[in-house]
All heavy atoms as an XYZ file, in Angstrom:
654
protein
N       0.850     -1.163      0.000
C       0.000      0.000     -0.001
C       0.904      1.230     -0.001
O       1.811      1.330      0.817
C      -0.888     -0.027      1.239
C      -1.713      1.207      1.413
S      -2.728      1.149      2.890
C      -1.549      1.675      4.097
N       0.643      2.112     -0.926
C       1.457      3.326     -1.037
C       0.619      4.550     -0.698
O      -0.548      4.635     -1.077
C       2.009      3.470     -2.455
C       3.057      2.430     -2.727
C       3.580      2.472     -4.146
N       4.553      1.394     -4.271
C       5.822      1.575     -4.563
N       6.278      2.776     -4.826
N       6.645      0.559     -4.618
N       1.244      5.463      0.001
C       0.626      6.767      0.294
C       1.569      7.845     -0.200
O       2.781      7.736     -0.055
C       0.370      6.932      1.779
C      -0.654      5.958      2.306
C      -0.993      6.294      3.742
N      -1.738      5.209      4.312
C      -3.035      5.260      4.562
N      -3.705      6.347      4.308
N      -3.654      4.231      5.079
N       0.959      8.863     -0.773
C       1.721      9.979     -1.339
C       1.327     11.273     -0.647
O       0.171     11.452     -0.248
C       1.443     10.101     -2.848
C       1.927      8.905     -3.627
C       1.112      7.788     -3.818
C       3.200      8.879     -4.171
C       1.556      6.690     -4.535
C       3.655      7.782     -4.893
C       2.823      6.697     -5.065
O       3.275      5.615     -5.777
N       2.270     12.188     -0.531
C       2.004     13.528     -0.015
C       1.374     14.359     -1.123
O       1.421     13.990     -2.290
C       3.301     14.217      0.385
C       3.969     13.618      1.567
C       5.168     14.451      1.957
N       5.897     13.743      2.984
C       7.194     13.756      3.118
N       7.938     14.451      2.281
N       7.767     13.080      4.075
N       0.828     15.505     -0.737
C       0.398     16.465     -1.756
C       1.596     16.785     -2.621
O       2.692     17.009     -2.119
C      -0.148     17.742     -1.107
C      -1.467     17.515     -0.398
O      -2.172     16.539     -0.686
N      -1.804     18.377      0.532
N       1.407     16.801     -3.917
C       2.517     17.006     -4.837
C       3.045     15.707     -5.401
O       3.926     15.714     -6.237
N       2.532     14.584     -4.922
C       2.873     13.295     -5.494
C       4.128     12.626     -4.972
O       4.543     11.610     -5.515
N       4.758     13.154     -3.915
C       5.964     12.514     -3.372
C       5.582     11.305     -2.529
O       4.693     11.382     -1.687
C       6.773     13.485     -2.525
C       8.047     12.862     -1.969
S       9.009     13.982     -0.948
C       9.978     14.778     -2.208
N       6.261     10.188     -2.758
C       6.022      8.969     -1.997
C       6.319      9.226     -0.526
O       7.377      9.746     -0.169
C       6.910      7.835     -2.535
C       6.717      6.475     -1.908
C       5.308      5.941     -2.168
C       7.750      5.492     -2.468
N       5.375      8.852      0.333
C       5.527      9.083      1.765
C       5.669      7.770      2.540
O       6.500      7.659      3.433
C       4.319      9.860      2.287
C       4.391     10.208      3.744
C       3.215     11.069      4.176
O       2.057     10.705      3.888
O       3.472     12.099      4.803
N       4.844      6.775      2.200
C       4.795      5.537      2.951
C       4.561      4.358      2.022
O       3.767      4.468      1.090
C       3.635      5.562      3.980
O       3.759      6.736      4.794
C       3.617      4.337      4.860
N       5.228      3.230      2.289
C       4.948      1.957      1.613
C       4.803      0.909      2.699
O       5.694      0.748      3.543
C       6.054      1.547      0.620
C       5.696      0.228     -0.057
C       6.280      2.634     -0.427
N       3.675      0.204      2.690
C       3.396     -0.849      3.673
C       3.105     -2.134      2.914
O       2.312     -2.135      1.965
C       2.198     -0.470      4.573
C       2.517      0.814      5.349
C       1.846     -1.616      5.525
C       1.347      1.383      6.135
N       3.730     -3.228      3.327
C       3.486     -4.528      2.704
C       2.042     -4.949      2.975
O       1.617     -5.004      4.131
C       4.468     -5.565      3.254
S       4.198     -7.227      2.599
N       1.307     -5.226      1.924
C      -0.078     -5.657      2.076
C      -0.203     -7.054      2.679
O      -1.267     -7.399      3.189
C      -0.801     -5.644      0.727
C      -1.135     -4.255      0.264
O      -0.283     -3.562     -0.302
N      -2.359     -3.817      0.488
N       0.878     -7.825      2.665
C       0.820     -9.185      3.203
C       1.093     -9.208      4.703
O       0.258     -9.668      5.472
C       1.803    -10.068      2.449
S       1.694    -11.824      2.866
N       2.242     -8.700      5.127
C       2.636     -8.794      6.549
C       2.439     -7.501      7.335
O       2.535     -7.499      8.551
C       4.076     -9.250      6.666
S       5.305     -8.021      6.146
N       2.204     -6.387      6.638
C       1.995     -5.111      7.318
C       3.261     -4.345      7.635
O       3.207     -3.308      8.296
N       4.414     -4.848      7.191
C       5.681     -4.170      7.465
C       5.710     -2.795      6.803
O       5.396     -2.654      5.633
C       6.844     -5.013      6.927
C       8.191     -4.347      7.050
C       9.288     -5.187      6.384
C      10.601     -4.449      6.410
N      11.639     -5.171      5.662
N       6.093     -1.785      7.596
C       6.280     -0.441      7.052
C       7.708     -0.358      6.527
O       8.672     -0.557      7.267
C       6.038      0.621      8.118
C       6.107      2.026      7.580
C       5.724      3.047      8.638
C       5.767      4.446      8.053
N       5.435      5.453      9.045
N       7.847     -0.105      5.235
C       9.163     -0.085      4.610
C       9.786      1.308      4.684
O       9.096      2.299      4.877
C       9.043     -0.572      3.172
C       8.699     -2.064      3.114
S       8.508     -2.691      1.470
C       6.732     -2.852      1.391
N      11.097      1.341      4.545
C      11.856      2.586      4.680
C      11.689      3.425      3.414
O      12.002      2.983      2.306
C      13.358      2.302      4.926
C      14.143      3.591      4.977
C      13.539      1.486      6.195
N      11.182      4.649      3.602
C      11.070      5.638      2.519
C      11.801      6.886      2.988
O      11.506      7.403      4.062
C       9.605      5.970      2.181
C       9.528      7.070      1.141
C       8.856      4.724      1.717
N      12.781      7.336      2.196
C      13.516      8.554      2.515
C      13.472      9.503      1.331
O      13.792      9.100      0.213
C      14.987      8.233      2.834
C      15.181      7.427      4.097
C      16.636      7.048      4.317
O      17.476      7.319      3.450
O      16.915      6.469      5.384
N      13.049     10.721      1.589
C      12.967     11.745      0.530
C      12.200     11.264     -0.695
O      12.592     11.512     -1.826
C      14.366     12.214      0.128
C      15.116     12.830      1.283
O      14.552     13.607      2.056
N      16.376     12.479      1.432
N      11.118     10.514     -0.462
C      10.265     10.054     -1.551
C      10.788      8.848     -2.296
O      10.231      8.458     -3.321
N      11.861      8.196     -1.775
C      12.462      7.051     -2.444
C      12.368      5.831     -1.528
O      12.801      5.884     -0.370
C      13.938      7.325     -2.796
C      14.024      8.516     -3.750
C      14.605      6.096     -3.397
C      15.436      9.024     -3.977
N      11.822      4.737     -2.042
C      11.771      3.483     -1.300
C      13.190      2.937     -1.190
O      13.870      2.757     -2.202
C      10.858      2.487     -2.034
C      10.699      1.119     -1.398
C      10.120      1.209      0.012
C       9.823      0.235     -2.275
N      13.647      2.683      0.036
C      15.042      2.304      0.284
C      15.241      0.824      0.608
O      16.229      0.458      1.236
C      15.608      3.143      1.437
C      15.686      4.600      1.130
C      16.733      4.829      0.081
N      16.951      6.261     -0.101
C      17.876      6.759     -0.861
N      18.682      5.968     -1.523
N      18.014      8.055     -0.971
N      14.308     -0.024      0.217
C      14.487     -1.461      0.388
C      13.714     -2.202     -0.679
O      12.886     -1.628     -1.379
C      14.101     -1.919      1.791
C      12.685     -1.649      2.199
C      12.431     -2.070      3.634
O      12.373     -3.283      3.904
O      12.295     -1.176      4.488
N      14.006     -3.507     -0.810
C      13.391     -4.305     -1.864
C      11.902     -4.486     -1.659
O      11.449     -4.812     -0.566
N      11.150     -4.276     -2.728
C       9.697     -4.448     -2.695
C       9.210     -4.650     -4.113
O       9.894     -4.311     -5.080
C       9.019     -3.234     -2.074
N       8.015     -5.200     -4.243
C       7.374     -5.329     -5.544
C       6.013     -4.662     -5.460
O       5.300     -4.802     -4.461
C       7.266     -6.811     -5.979
C       6.718     -6.905     -7.413
C       6.423     -7.618     -5.021
C       6.825     -8.286     -8.014
N       5.695     -3.903     -6.485
C       4.422     -3.190     -6.550
C       3.620     -3.764     -7.716
O       4.119     -3.842     -8.836
C       4.676     -1.701     -6.762
O       3.455     -1.005     -6.784
N       2.400     -4.168     -7.440
C       1.523     -4.758     -8.465
C       0.353     -3.818     -8.706
O      -0.309     -3.374     -7.772
C       0.982     -6.135     -8.013
C       2.106     -7.087     -7.640
C       0.042     -6.726     -9.056
C       2.995     -7.530     -8.755
N       0.107     -3.520     -9.971
C      -1.054     -2.767    -10.417
C      -1.661     -3.579    -11.560
O      -1.048     -3.692    -12.626
C      -0.662     -1.378    -10.937
C      -0.007     -0.539     -9.845
O      -0.703     -0.229     -8.865
O       1.182     -0.228     -9.985
N      -2.819     -4.164    -11.321
C      -3.400     -5.063    -12.314
C      -4.852     -4.715    -12.602
O      -5.659     -4.604    -11.679
C      -3.309     -6.518    -11.856
C      -3.810     -7.477    -12.881
N      -3.096     -7.759    -14.023
C      -4.945     -8.180    -12.944
C      -3.790     -8.610    -14.758
N      -4.918     -8.884    -14.119
N      -5.156     -4.544    -13.891
C      -6.526     -4.296    -14.320
C      -7.114     -5.619    -14.819
O      -6.607     -6.207    -15.773
C      -6.575     -3.252    -15.448
C      -8.003     -2.959    -15.860
S      -8.238     -1.657    -17.121
C      -6.635     -1.280    -17.702
N      -8.148     -6.089    -14.142
C      -8.793     -7.343    -14.517
C      -9.640     -7.115    -15.759
O     -10.199     -6.044    -15.965
C      -9.651     -7.852    -13.364
C      -8.830     -8.257    -12.193
C      -8.488     -7.475    -11.127
C      -8.200     -9.509    -11.980
N      -7.692     -8.177    -10.264
C      -7.487     -9.429    -10.757
C      -8.160    -10.701    -12.703
C      -6.776    -10.499    -10.235
C      -7.435    -11.760    -12.178
C      -6.759    -11.659    -10.973
N      -9.768     -8.148    -16.590
C     -10.487     -7.991    -17.856
C     -11.708     -8.888    -17.955
O     -12.159     -9.473    -16.982
C      -9.533     -8.183    -19.038
C      -8.841     -9.547    -19.011
O      -9.294    -10.432    -18.268
O      -7.860     -9.711    -19.742
N     -12.227     -9.006    -19.150
C     -13.503     -9.668    -19.418
C     -13.641    -11.082    -18.875
O     -14.708    -11.491    -18.477
C     -13.750     -9.737    -20.929
C     -13.861     -8.396    -21.589
C     -12.927     -8.017    -22.546
C     -14.878     -7.517    -21.266
C     -13.010     -6.778    -23.167
C     -14.980     -6.277    -21.868
C     -14.046     -5.912    -22.814
O     -14.124     -4.699    -23.421
N     -12.580    -11.857    -18.892
C     -12.698    -13.267    -18.583
C     -12.449    -13.599    -17.118
O     -12.206    -14.744    -16.767
C     -11.745    -14.069    -19.494
C     -12.038    -13.836    -20.947
C     -11.184    -13.069    -21.708
C     -13.190    -14.337    -21.533
C     -11.456    -12.839    -23.051
C     -13.478    -14.101    -22.866
C     -12.607    -13.353    -23.621
N     -12.538    -12.610    -16.263
C     -12.362    -12.847    -14.827
C     -13.641    -12.470    -14.088
O     -14.510    -11.793    -14.620
C     -11.195    -12.024    -14.293
O     -11.585    -10.682    -14.107
N     -13.704    -12.889    -12.851
C     -14.833    -12.522    -11.987
C     -14.667    -11.089    -11.469
O     -15.557    -10.568    -10.817
C     -14.926    -13.490    -10.800
C     -15.228    -14.929    -11.193
C     -16.600    -15.086    -11.813
O     -17.571    -14.486    -11.324
O     -16.700    -15.823    -12.825
N     -13.542    -10.463    -11.765
C     -13.248     -9.107    -11.285
C     -13.227     -8.103    -12.432
O     -12.583     -7.063    -12.323
C     -11.906     -9.106    -10.545
C     -11.881    -10.002     -9.331
C     -10.456    -10.168     -8.829
C     -10.331    -11.274     -7.841
N     -10.590    -12.602     -8.416
N     -13.911     -8.408    -13.499
C     -13.922     -7.555    -14.700
C     -14.174     -6.091    -14.335
O     -15.114     -5.775    -13.614
C     -14.999     -8.047    -15.663
C     -15.042     -7.280    -16.961
O     -14.028     -6.668    -17.331
O     -16.102     -7.303    -17.618
N     -13.277     -5.227    -14.793
C     -13.417     -3.796    -14.549
C     -12.768     -3.303    -13.272
O     -12.707     -2.101    -13.034
N     -12.276     -4.215    -12.442
C     -11.605     -3.798    -11.206
C     -10.113     -3.634    -11.455
O      -9.519     -4.347    -12.258
C     -11.788     -4.835    -10.108
C     -13.211     -4.989     -9.626
C     -13.360     -6.020     -8.522
O     -12.354     -6.412     -7.884
O     -14.494     -6.436     -8.299
N      -9.514     -2.686    -10.742
C      -8.071     -2.510    -10.759
C      -7.580     -2.741     -9.340
O      -8.081     -2.123     -8.401
C      -7.664     -1.097    -11.255
C      -6.155     -0.949    -11.260
C      -8.252     -0.815    -12.631
N      -6.618     -3.641     -9.189
C      -6.066     -3.959     -7.871
C      -4.641     -3.425     -7.783
O      -3.856     -3.564     -8.725
C      -6.058     -5.468     -7.645
C      -7.428     -6.046     -7.483
N      -7.634     -7.287     -6.928
C      -8.659     -5.578     -7.795
C      -8.927     -7.544     -6.895
N      -9.577     -6.526     -7.427
N      -4.307     -2.822     -6.631
C      -2.989     -2.267     -6.364
C      -2.516     -2.841     -5.028
O      -3.264     -2.786     -4.048
C      -3.026     -0.741     -6.219
C      -3.699     -0.040     -7.333
N      -3.069      0.261     -8.508
C      -4.974      0.428     -7.455
C      -3.913      0.898     -9.308
N      -5.068      0.997     -8.694
N      -1.288     -3.383     -5.004
C      -0.719     -3.811     -3.730
C       0.799     -3.868     -3.813
O       1.375     -3.881     -4.886
C      -1.299     -5.142     -3.245
C      -1.019     -6.342     -4.109
C       0.082     -7.140     -3.863
C      -1.876     -6.672     -5.144
C       0.336     -8.257     -4.645
C      -1.633     -7.791     -5.932
C      -0.524     -8.587     -5.684
N       1.417     -3.873     -2.632
C       2.874     -3.932     -2.500
C       3.243     -5.086     -1.583
O       2.524     -5.368     -0.612
C       3.409     -2.628     -1.894
C       3.208     -1.457     -2.818
O       4.041     -1.283     -3.716
O       2.206     -0.721     -2.658
N       4.363     -5.741     -1.888
C       4.887     -6.806     -1.039
C       6.333     -6.488     -0.711
O       7.101     -6.077     -1.585
C       4.849     -8.151     -1.764
C       3.484     -8.699     -2.165
C       3.652     -9.973     -2.981
C       2.621     -8.955     -0.946
N       6.714     -6.724      0.546
C       8.124     -6.607      0.906
C       8.864     -7.791      0.280
O       8.253     -8.770     -0.160
C       8.300     -6.577      2.430
S       7.905     -8.128      3.266
N      10.186     -7.713      0.252
C      10.972     -8.766     -0.377
C      10.784    -10.119      0.302
O      10.721    -11.158     -0.356
C      12.444     -8.366     -0.398
C      13.300     -9.226     -1.270
C      14.686     -8.665     -1.486
O      15.014     -7.579     -0.945
O      15.458     -9.309     -2.200
N      10.660    -10.110      1.625
C      10.461    -11.363      2.366
C       9.159    -12.057      2.001
O       9.132    -13.280      1.791
N       8.070    -11.302      1.919
C       6.774    -11.882      1.551
C       6.784    -12.365      0.106
O       6.242    -13.429     -0.205
C       5.648    -10.888      1.794
S       5.287    -10.639      3.558
N       7.414    -11.591     -0.765
C       7.551    -12.017     -2.164
C       8.267    -13.359     -2.223
O       7.804    -14.296     -2.875
C       8.304    -10.964     -2.981
C       8.699    -11.464     -4.352
C       7.792    -11.425     -5.400
C       9.958    -11.990     -4.578
C       8.143    -11.896     -6.660
C      10.313    -12.469     -5.827
C       9.410    -12.424     -6.859
O       9.750    -12.899     -8.101
N       9.408    -13.472     -1.536
C      10.180    -14.716     -1.548
C       9.355    -15.880     -1.022
O       9.400    -16.985     -1.577
C      11.454    -14.569     -0.710
C      12.482    -13.661     -1.364
O      12.397    -13.417     -2.584
O      13.393    -13.184     -0.644
N       8.604    -15.652      0.038
C       7.778    -16.716      0.618
C       6.686    -17.162     -0.358
O       6.453    -18.354     -0.531
C       7.151    -16.227      1.923
C       6.381    -17.298      2.656
C       5.851    -16.823      3.998
O       6.505    -15.981      4.629
O       4.771    -17.307      4.382
N       6.037    -16.222     -1.005
C       4.960    -16.550     -1.936
C       5.490    -17.311     -3.146
O       4.962    -18.358     -3.513
C       4.197    -15.272     -2.359
C       3.386    -14.748     -1.180
C       3.307    -15.543     -3.561
C       2.828    -13.352     -1.364
N       6.549    -16.793     -3.776
C       7.042    -17.450     -5.000
C       7.708    -18.791     -4.704
O       7.783    -19.643     -5.599
C       7.958    -16.540     -5.846
C       7.226    -15.279     -6.263
C       9.257    -16.225     -5.153
N       8.143    -19.028     -3.473
C       8.725    -20.324     -3.132
C       7.679    -21.433     -3.194
O       8.020    -22.619     -3.279
C       9.379    -20.284     -1.751
O       8.397    -20.249     -0.736
N       6.397    -21.069     -3.179
C       5.307    -22.042     -3.235
C       4.848    -22.333     -4.664
O       4.005    -23.212     -4.872
C       4.131    -21.538     -2.414
C       4.466    -21.349     -0.952
C       3.346    -20.689     -0.184
O       2.170    -20.953     -0.434
N       3.693    -19.826      0.749
N       5.380    -21.629     -5.652
C       4.999    -21.838     -7.045
C       5.445    -23.229     -7.514
O       6.562    -23.652     -7.221
C       5.629    -20.797     -7.962
C       5.071    -19.408     -7.867
C       4.087    -19.059     -6.964
C       5.554    -18.418     -8.714
C       3.588    -17.769     -6.896
C       5.064    -17.133     -8.659
C       4.076    -16.803     -7.745
N       4.599    -23.914     -8.259
C       4.995    -25.199     -8.854
C       5.974    -24.975    -10.000
O       6.844    -25.804    -10.243
C       3.769    -25.943     -9.366
C       2.916    -26.474     -8.239
C       1.738    -27.234     -8.769
N       0.921    -27.606     -7.635
C       0.371    -28.795     -7.505
N       0.535    -29.700     -8.421
N      -0.348    -29.056     -6.443
N       5.811    -23.892    -10.723
C       6.738    -23.516    -11.788
C       7.506    -22.305    -11.281
O       6.916    -21.264    -11.011
C       5.988    -23.174    -13.092
C       5.172    -24.393    -13.534
C       6.948    -22.715    -14.170
C       4.199    -24.119    -14.658
N       8.822    -22.428    -11.126
C       9.598    -21.327    -10.549
C       9.554    -20.048    -11.369
O       9.345    -20.087    -12.590
C      11.031    -21.880    -10.521
C      10.897    -23.349    -10.683
C       9.646    -23.589    -11.453
N       9.762    -18.947    -10.698
C       9.856    -17.646    -11.355
C      11.063    -17.671    -12.288
O      12.122    -18.184    -11.928
C      10.040    -16.526    -10.296
C      10.357    -15.200    -10.945
C       8.810    -16.437     -9.416
N      10.902    -17.155    -13.499
C      12.042    -17.051    -14.409
C      12.898    -15.880    -13.971
O      12.395    -14.803    -13.666
C      11.559    -16.816    -15.848
C      10.893    -18.038    -16.428
C      10.534    -17.843    -17.898
O      11.214    -17.086    -18.598
O       9.536    -18.468    -18.303
N      14.205    -16.099    -13.928
C      15.141    -15.063    -13.469
C      16.171    -14.829    -14.555
O      16.558    -15.736    -15.273
C      15.857    -15.519    -12.204
C      14.916    -15.778    -11.066
C      15.640    -16.485     -9.926
N      14.677    -16.965     -8.957
C      14.531    -16.468     -7.747
N      15.280    -15.474     -7.351
N      13.633    -16.968     -6.922
N      16.623    -13.590    -14.616
C      17.734    -13.248    -15.499
C      18.544    -12.155    -14.830
O      18.014    -11.389    -14.022
C      17.246    -12.804    -16.875
C      16.400    -11.555    -16.878
C      15.889    -11.174    -18.243
O      14.965    -11.836    -18.734
O      16.427    -10.210    -18.821
N      19.806    -12.091    -15.142
C      20.680    -11.072    -14.578
C      20.571     -9.797    -15.428
O      20.579     -9.869    -16.657
C      22.132    -11.539    -14.588
C      22.418    -12.621    -13.568
C      22.330    -12.144    -12.140
O      22.736    -10.981    -11.858
O      21.860    -12.916    -11.285
N      20.469     -8.683    -14.761
C      20.454     -7.393    -15.435
C      21.885     -6.865    -15.407
O      22.479     -6.745    -14.333
C      19.510     -6.433    -14.714
C      19.322     -5.135    -15.434
C      18.241     -4.303    -14.784
O      17.530     -4.752    -13.905
N      18.129     -3.072    -15.222
N      22.429     -6.592    -16.587
C      23.838     -6.187    -16.646
C      24.038     -4.700    -16.423
O      25.108     -4.280    -16.004
C      24.463     -6.586    -17.999
O      23.684     -6.001    -19.057
C      24.481     -8.097    -18.145
N      23.048     -3.885    -16.727
C      23.141     -2.449    -16.489
C      22.045     -2.035    -15.532
O      20.888     -2.300    -15.767
C      22.999     -1.680    -17.805
C      24.155     -1.906    -18.758
C      24.049     -1.033    -19.994
O      23.466      0.069    -19.904
O      24.541     -1.459    -21.037
N      22.443     -1.389    -14.466
C      21.477     -0.914    -13.478
C      21.160      0.542    -13.734
O      22.067      1.345    -13.987
C      22.026     -1.102    -12.065
C      22.389     -2.545    -11.713
C      22.984     -2.615    -10.328
C      21.171     -3.450    -11.803
N      19.898      0.879    -13.651
C      19.476      2.264    -13.938
C      19.294      3.032    -12.677
O      18.900      2.616    -11.694
C      18.172      2.259    -14.727
C      18.298      1.529    -16.032
C      17.941      0.204    -16.157
C      18.793      2.201    -17.139
C      18.052     -0.456    -17.348
C      18.908      1.542    -18.338
C      18.546      0.209    -18.449
């Protein structure tokens, strides 16, 4: 869950799974997290809904460790 100040600066990021408040300094998230923004479409029971959530790195690791087909990984050679 993300909260922004007036002007659009990131203020707070909280993991939707465990509730951990992540470190945000000067509008920049300072630890590993994943942010999901998904618009459901015609063939789902959630047609027309948009879901937004954030997971800390620990919760992400725990969730993907339960996948029957592992997450595909690749090394990024240039960091932006």
